[in-house]
Phi, psi and omega in degrees: 000132181292142178281134175292142178205155179303147184298329175303320180289327177298322177301317183289317183293320171304315173294319171301329174303314181281002175098004185285132184240341180227145168220151182247155175164174175242132188293150179215153179297333190282341177233039173301330181285332166297319174297328175292322176295331177295315176301312179302314185254035187295342181275352185238350184209139178250134182246110182275120189268125175264167176264347177204141185293330176306316180293318176306310185296326182292312182303321180292319175313301180308315169309313178296318180303318189278332183256349187074358172239158199296134169285149180250135178222139170243125181222164181259171188298172173053241188311326182287325177295324183283319175310313179288349185304320178311317176299317180292321177298320176300318175295322178302307191282331179270356177059057176251123175290136192199137172233125177253123178261130174235115176296134183227174179296155185298159180300326180285353178252353193291143173074021179246002196052066169288172183312114175067019182287139172227142175277101186286329175295323173280330179295302184271005194330125181290128174176171180284000174251001193247199179263310195237156177293325190207140170226126182224151178245131175260116181256335184244125187286341179290335184268003181303317181300314180305304184295317182287327179299317183286331175297323184281328179291315183297324181290326182270330196274152174067214174288115178306166181170178187271149179230140177252136177238120180260129187244109176285144190298329181278330178296326184286340180270349174289159177260154186207149174254002177302152179236148183303152173276157183295167180306130172265142179242155180293132179253113190260123167296148185254148187295131181282134188301318180300322175297320174298321179305313184292325177297312183295320180300320183291316178297318175295340176273339187292146176246332194220058189284157173212124180267137168241111177259145176165207181074182182275173172091002181279148174233156169310322175293328179287325181298326180283331168302306178309307185304316178296326173297322172289325180289323186287331182251002178058040184264140175284141185236129166246157180255143179289174190296125170066023169243042190279006176259359189287333174227137186306113179299340176274355183281137185289359172257004177297138181239356178126185174245137185267093178189215187291139186052048173308147172298126185302331185285328178290318178301310172309323180291323174300310180302324180281338177309146170254358177208120175251131177251103181263111190247097178094332177278158181273358180057063178277176186310313179291324177283346180259002190051059179067034183062036176248323174307315167240115179290126184266149355266008178234098177305158178284324182280149173292138183233124174250114179245123180248121185206151187289338178261120172300334177294327185282330183292140172064015175279319178247316185243129171285110182271147175293321179219117173252123185246116173275106183208141168289165191296310184306306184291321184295312181293325184289328179283326183287325188294338186252007175284117193290128182261151177287163177294328177234145189227140190278346185258024183293322175295326177295323182289312183301316186295319181294328174287324181294319176307314178310306184297320179296330180284355171271352178273131182272163180246159174286151187258121180307143171092352179256156186295147182305326180291336177221072192293346175243011178110167185291323165249122181274106187292343172288322174292318174312306183292337181284330175293313174302322183289326174283328186250350178280144177290156184302328181270005173302136172280119181263112183234145173206157171267232186238135179153158179303330174320317184297336190297324174304321176279318180304319187276322189251342179276139178254103184286131172295139184281165179293341180294341182271000173108354186219151171279136182238352177238128175233107180210155187261124179276350171282352177076033179272120170298148176093001185285315197296320187295304176298319185297322178291322181299312175301323185288318181289318174302320185281327190242337189076353187286158173296135175240122173251137180237130162257135181223157167262172178300309181298312181302317187300318191276358171286327177221027179293350179286346178277009159289341167295312177306316186293314188293333179281334184243022172070028178260155173211148179218161171269117184243123169255117180257127173263117188248105176246014179065033187191162166280082198300316183293316177294324176294327174297313182295327182297314183296321186287332189259316185231061186310135180078346188271078183285116180216119169086000185244354176274147191229128170264108191271151167277188174282101180295329176295316174302316184296310179302317175298328171300328177273358175108359185263156165286155183205144175210161183243132178242122183249002180214144180306322186295339184273353188286309184310316184282334175296312182295315175302321173299318181288324181293330175279338189290152175278342176249176169290163181220141169243129176252108172277124171251099172304121184242131172310123185304340177298328188278080188255345174212171182275001184239333180203170181263171182296316192285335171293333174289313178293318176304315173306315179294313174302324180290338176286341188082000000 
């Protein structure tokens, strides 16, 4: 006979059965029974207490990216759930498996606009226009195993994404003899053999093919199979926006990243290509430069689109060949696709990689003095030192802002094929992601976690440094402080030159703030100071924040703020 236990304990036991070792969240009175479950199962699962639900949800999303299994987050009703919604939206746009558990009002108070009550089905409404893949409410404690197993399956199957599970307070206090269901594994669709033959025929007709790889669902084994496919066919491979570790940036077939601030030569190569093989990405606005590199709905290039979700195929782009397959099965199918001994595009592929290498060479920024053509702290040299000293398995994280462009352009990400996911970045453009993501990566893996942040971006979730100190996590944060919301100021100067409004920032003493949270901190004002500061951070027992005051003129890797203003004024 099964032993009875509180439903809140069964929730945690089901998570343990699913292989969950870490859960993130902010406590709430609505799920006290679950918190008691974490206490009961404390030797098998760890509950990381965050300081704000947005940071908790970002940590869970980052954990899902790292592991390929759902990151788990617990929040309370109303304000807790709405705060966490930013992480759910990021998981949706990034195709990251995640499960958000929301403690809710009791069933006897439902639909009365009780304290902090929200209709989660409406708020997180599942669709390609919403937040979550599925929203469910557990009203019967005996069905907890069914709902949790389904949540994990839904989060991982097809296009990975977030699931929201609502937990009424009275249900969690009930007792049940139900037992967890066994661990759920993702079920992948397999490439149709006929489609693979058609793909091979399209390749043989091509002169200028280009692979764009990215999206969710990749594993090291899938990335290795993709690499073998590219090598067999001598194909140039570009990575989709903020999936720059899908294909190793050090590989001679790497062509660069297709996203914001794309290498102009790569953008032209995408336009000139006669065959695009999109393997994994959903081909969103950022990867397609506003649906211009590939025109929607019918690209000028022949398009083969391989995606894990049948609903995503032909939703925005009409493909010449659409293949519904998961990344592991797709890559394994592609690697055994026989290639001829001679291919007409070897020079094309070599030129694509040469363009990428040339884009790593920096240029002086117009308007800055010759003795410091990229500012008092040369960010190109800073990124070079990161490349030199960070281990190959370091997790590189960022939120949203022009500050990220220095790492995106100049850092060469080690690919998943080498065994580790190394980039954690929000394709949704969510500010405040990098700090909690870096902390989560270090807590979860023990690996070095490096975060680049802006002053506006850091203060979105800087409070999570307290979480790092409390739970033994640490990260290295380089904070670029230019006293403004830099990306918006750049757009403002382009559209409304010299009319500064709403983008200036008065900042705290970031070093003192970091030290108050338990991080080491120092300020670097010259390029020559950075290497020693980085080495101290790598050797430190705690996390470290390195603040770099950045000249507001140094707004992008290619131009200054004043050149943008002058160009806007010249247009009239």
